[in-house]
C-alpha positions in Angstrom: -80.8 58.3 11.8 -81.4 62.0 12.1 -83.5 64.4 10.1 -81.8 67.7 10.8 -81.5 67.7 14.6 -84.4 65.2 15.0 -83.4 61.7 16.1 -85.4 58.8 14.6 -85.2 55.7 16.8 -86.4 52.7 14.7 -86.6 51.3 11.3 -90.0 52.3 9.8 -92.1 55.4 9.5 -95.8 55.8 8.9 -96.6 57.5 5.6 -99.2 60.3 5.3 -102.5 59.1 3.9 -105.4 61.4 3.5 -108.5 60.4 5.4 -106.6 57.6 7.2 -103.6 58.8 9.2 -105.5 60.8 11.8 -104.4 61.2 15.4 -105.8 57.8 16.5 -104.1 55.8 13.8 -100.8 57.6 14.2 -100.8 57.0 18.0 -101.7 53.4 17.5 -98.8 52.9 15.0 -96.4 54.6 17.3 -97.5 52.2 20.1 -96.5 49.3 17.8 -93.1 50.8 17.0 -93.5 53.3 14.2 -90.4 55.5 14.6 -91.8 58.6 13.0 -95.2 59.6 11.6 -96.4 62.2 9.1 -99.9 63.6 9.4 -102.5 64.0 6.7 -101.6 66.5 4.0 -103.0 70.0 4.6 -103.7 72.8 2.1 -101.3 75.7 2.5 -103.9 78.0 0.9 -106.6 76.7 3.2 -104.4 77.6 6.2 -103.6 81.0 5.0 -107.3 81.6 4.3 -108.2 80.6 7.9 -109.8 77.3 7.1 -110.7 75.6 10.4 -110.9 72.2 8.7 -107.4 72.6 7.4 -106.0 73.7 10.8 -107.7 70.8 12.6 -105.5 68.4 10.6 -102.3 69.9 12.1 -103.0 68.8 15.7 -100.3 66.6 17.2 -100.3 64.8 20.6 -97.3 64.0 22.8 -98.0 60.2 22.2 -97.1 60.4 18.5 -93.8 62.1 18.4 -91.5 62.7 16.6 -94.0 63.8 14.0 -94.3 65.9 10.9 -97.1 68.0 9.4 -97.4 67.8 5.7 -98.3 70.8 3.5 -99.2 70.9 -0.1 -99.4 73.9 -2.5 -97.5 75.5 -5.4 -96.9 79.1 -4.3 -93.6 79.5 -2.4 -94.8 82.5 -0.3 -98.1 80.8 0.6 -96.3 77.6 1.6 -93.9 79.6 3.7 -96.7 81.4 5.6 -98.6 78.1 6.1 -95.4 76.5 7.5 -95.0 79.4 10.0 -98.7 78.9 11.0 -98.2 75.2 11.5 -95.4 75.8 14.1 -98.0 76.6 16.7 -98.8 72.8 16.7 -95.1 72.1 17.5 -94.2 69.7 14.7 -90.7 68.3 14.9 -90.6 68.4 11.1 -92.4 70.1 8.2 -92.9 67.9 5.1 -93.7 69.2 1.7 -95.9 67.1 -0.6 -94.6 66.8 -4.1 -95.9 63.3 -4.8 -99.7 63.2 -4.4 -101.2 61.9 -7.7 -104.9 62.7 -6.9 -106.4 64.8 -9.7 -107.8 67.4 -7.3 -104.3 68.0 -6.0 -102.0 67.4 -9.0 -104.6 68.9 -11.3 -104.2 72.3 -9.5 -100.4 72.3 -9.8 -99.6 70.9 -6.4 -98.5 67.4 -5.3 -96.9 65.4 -8.1 -97.4 68.2 -10.6 -94.6 70.1 -9.0 -92.1 67.5 -10.4 -92.8 68.9 -13.9 -91.1 72.1 -12.6 -87.9 71.3 -10.7 -87.0 75.0 -10.4 -90.3 75.7 -8.6 -89.6 72.7 -6.3 -86.4 74.4 -5.2 -88.1 77.8 -4.7 -90.7 76.2 -2.5 -88.2 74.4 -0.4 -86.1 77.5 0.0 -89.0 79.6 1.0 -90.3 77.1 3.6 -86.9 76.2 5.1 -86.1 80.0 5.4 -89.3 80.6 7.1 -89.1 78.0 9.9 -86.6 76.8 12.5 -87.5 73.1 12.2 -86.2 70.6 9.5 -88.0 70.7 6.2 -88.4 67.5 4.2 -89.9 66.7 0.8 -91.8 63.7 -0.5 -91.4 63.1 -4.2 -92.2 60.4 -6.8 -90.1 58.8 -9.5 -91.4 61.5 -11.9 -94.5 62.7 -13.6 -94.6 59.9 -16.2 -92.3 57.4 -17.9 -91.0 60.1 -20.2 -89.9 62.4 -17.3 -88.3 60.4 -14.7 -86.5 63.1 -12.8 -86.4 62.1 -9.1 -82.6 62.5 -8.9 -82.7 66.0 -10.3 -85.6 67.1 -8.1 -83.9 65.6 -5.0 -80.6 67.4 -5.7 -82.4 70.7 -6.2 -84.4 70.2 -3.0 -81.2 69.4 -1.0 -79.4 72.5 -2.5 -82.3 74.7 -1.3 -82.4 73.4 2.3 -84.2 70.1 2.4 -83.1 68.0 5.4 -84.4 64.6 4.0 -86.1 63.3 0.9 -88.8 60.6 0.8 -89.0 58.8 -2.6 -92.1 56.9 -3.7 -90.9 54.5 -6.5 -93.7 55.2 -9.0 -94.5 58.0 -11.4 -97.7 60.0 -11.0 -99.0 58.3 -14.1 -98.6 54.9 -12.4 -100.6 56.0 -9.4 -100.3 53.0 -7.0 -100.8 50.0 -9.3 -97.5 48.6 -10.8 -94.7 47.3 -8.5 -92.7 50.2 -7.1 -89.3 50.9 -8.7 -86.8 50.6 -5.9 -83.9 51.3 -8.2 -84.9 55.0 -8.4 -84.7 55.1 -4.6 -81.2 53.8 -4.7 -80.2 56.3 -7.4 -81.5 59.2 -5.3 -79.7 57.8 -2.2 -76.4 57.8 -4.2 -77.0 61.3 -5.5 -77.6 63.3 -2.3 -75.9 63.7 1.0 -79.1 64.0 3.1 -81.1 61.1 4.5 -83.3 59.3 2.0 -86.6 57.5 3.0 -87.8 54.7 0.8 -91.5 54.3 0.1 -93.5 51.8 -1.9 -94.6 48.2 -1.6 -93.7 47.6 2.0 -96.3 45.1 3.2 -94.2 43.0 5.5 -91.0 43.0 7.6 -89.3 41.0 4.9 -90.2 43.7 2.3 -88.6 46.4 4.6 -85.4 44.3 5.0 -85.2 43.9 1.2 -85.7 47.6 0.6 -82.9 48.5 3.0 -80.6 46.0 1.3 -81.6 47.0 -2.3 -81.6 50.8 -1.9 -79.3 51.7 1.0 -82.0 54.0 2.2 -81.9 55.5 5.7 -85.5 54.7 6.7 -88.4 52.9 5.1 -91.9 54.4 5.1 -95.0 52.2 5.3 -98.3 53.4 3.8 -101.0 50.9 2.6 -99.1 48.0 4.3 -100.2 49.4 7.7 -103.9 49.5 6.9 -105.6 47.2 9.3 -102.1 46.1 10.2 -100.4 48.5 12.7 -98.2 45.8 14.1 -96.2 45.8 10.9 -93.9 48.3 12.7 -93.3 45.8 15.5 -92.5 43.1 13.0 -90.1 45.3 11.1 -88.3 46.4 14.2 -87.9 42.8 15.4 -86.7 41.4 12.1 -84.2 44.2 11.3 -83.2 45.2 14.8 -82.9 41.7 16.3 -83.1 39.3 13.3 -86.1 37.7 14.9 -89.2 37.1 12.9 -92.4 37.3 14.9 -95.3 34.9 14.8 -98.4 36.0 12.7 -100.9 38.1 14.6 -103.8 36.1 16.1 -107.4 36.5 15.3 -108.0 37.7 18.9 -105.3 40.3 18.8 -106.6 41.6 15.5 -110.1 42.2 16.9 -108.7 43.6 20.2 -106.6 46.2 18.3 -109.5 47.1 16.0 -111.7 47.8 19.0 -109.0 49.8 20.6 -108.4 51.8 17.4 -112.0 52.7 17.0 -112.4 53.6 20.7 -109.6 56.1 20.2 -111.3 57.5 17.1 -114.6 57.9 19.1 -112.8 59.7 21.9 -111.0 62.2 19.6 -113.8 62.8 17.0 -117.1 61.8 18.7 -118.9 58.6 17.9 -121.0 59.9 14.9 -118.0 61.1 12.8 -115.7 58.4 14.0 -118.0 55.5 13.2 -118.4 56.6 9.6 -114.7 56.8 9.2 -114.2 53.5 11.1 -116.0 51.6 8.5 -113.0 51.4 6.1 -110.7 50.6 9.0 -112.9 47.7 10.2 -112.9 46.3 6.6 -109.1 46.4 6.5 -108.8 44.6 9.9 -111.3 41.9 8.8 -109.4 41.2 5.6 -108.2 37.6 5.4 -110.5 36.4 8.3 -113.0 33.6 8.0 -116.2 35.1 6.6 -114.4 38.3 5.7 -116.6 39.3 2.9 -119.7 39.3 5.1 -117.9 41.0 7.9 -116.7 43.7 5.6 -120.1 44.2 4.1 -121.6 44.7 7.5 -118.7 47.0 8.5 -119.9 49.4 5.7 -123.1 50.1 7.6 -121.7 50.7 11.1 -123.2 53.6 13.0 -122.3 53.0 16.6 -119.4 51.5 18.6 -121.9 48.9 20.1 -122.6 47.7 16.6 -118.9 47.2 16.0 -118.7 45.1 19.3 -121.5 43.0 18.1 -119.9 42.5 14.7 -116.7 41.4 16.4 -118.7 38.9 18.3 -120.0 37.5 15.1 -116.4 37.1 13.9 -115.8 34.7 16.8 -114.2 37.0 19.4 -115.8 38.8 22.3 -114.3 41.8 24.0 
């Protein structure tokens, strides 16, 4: 598929997740077959006010492309300026967040709150797409709540105002992440627009991805929580859909090897002190389902150094 002039080679993309999809995780997922990645969402206002912390989230490496930066905000002119600023990091695509349900985002009129104002959604897309020379995409939800399911309307307005693709998460803001995602709404959006549609929600296995493609007719699937502690899900999706060849489950040894590789990368990019605090949650995800997982995850919550992680991995039964 293509998003504007950007070719996507593969069957699954990595969804943006705040505090999770940093450079190390994005590169790791690409190495396992992610066809496209989207960075952590960045405040448009923070960028225009010169926030170094916001700008740091925009960095992209050559090992993770094609890649998008994702911006959030509710003011068209501010979003446009932030998009122009982000071009210095050479993203192939700029994605606009209209789906984040977090109170600190939606409560301020950004993220999923934008779906309560379809006209404003169009204004933002038009302002951003007019300001930059790369494709602009939008991530939306099913709607704000069960009484305002308007993903089709918002998608059509975004397309009319210059969006090159739409990602649809099959839940309302009110539903957060709990109930099963509604894939029917993804199918409805796909049938209502002429631009590519990316399906998102409840992809935790290669079989799930295949079912979403069949059910919705979407152009690409996007994996979020299903990739946590499980970056090889992209390899499995590519094998099943591309070659109709299911892969064997990942071994205990490979799980530990990838965990250590992942955290080494984090330490390299962020320094050990910051990286190890952030690595605690990743280690817990990798340990999930292993023998003695509860104790391993408890100990992961106290990690301070990479050497401590190596020792914890030895306790799991694997040395490296």
